N, C-alpha and C positions, 0 to 999 in steps of 0.2 A: 741421316743424321750426321752432322759434321763431327770431326774429332773433338772440337771444343764443346759441343753439346753433349757428347758422350762423357767427357770429363766432368762437366757440370752436373750431369745426372748422377754419375758415380759418387761425386763428392757429397751431394745432398743425401745420398743413401748410407753414408758412413755412420757408424755408431759414434757416440761422444768421444770414446777413447781413441778410435781410429781417426776421427777428425782432428783431435789434439796432436796425434803423431804426425798426421799429414801436414797440419799447419806448421809444426816445428820443422819438418823436412823442407817444406816450401820456403819458409823464411830463410833457412840456411842456404838453399839454392839461390834465392834472390841475392843474398849477401855475397855469395861466391861469384855470381855473374857480375855484380856491381864492382867487386874488387878487380876482376879480370878486365872489365871495361876501363876502369880508372887506370890500371897499370898500362893498358894499351894506349890510352890517351896521353898519359905522361911520357911514355916511350916515343910516341910519334910527334911530340912537341905541341899537341893541342892545348896544353895547360900552361905553356911558357908565358903567354901574354898575361894570364891571371897572376902568375908568380911575379912577373916583372912589375905589374901594377901594385901588388901588395908590398913588394920591397920598396918601391918608390914612395908609397905613402908612409911606410915605416921610417924611411930615411928622412922624409920631410916632416917627421914628427906629427903626422896626422892620425896616429893611432892612439889607443888608450889601453891600459893594462886590463886584463880580464879579471 
């Protein structure tokens, strides 16, 4: 049985309370990983092109208020 299959089996065997706690923990983990990836991408310049495009559209008045 693979590690993933073991995890899937374990998760399906959780009580409702345990599953709720697991789901909350997992969502927090996903958000933390997303934040770290976004920070790394920003630091490496991967997002510069998107920022430049957004600023160019703003300066060209191609945007609208939210």
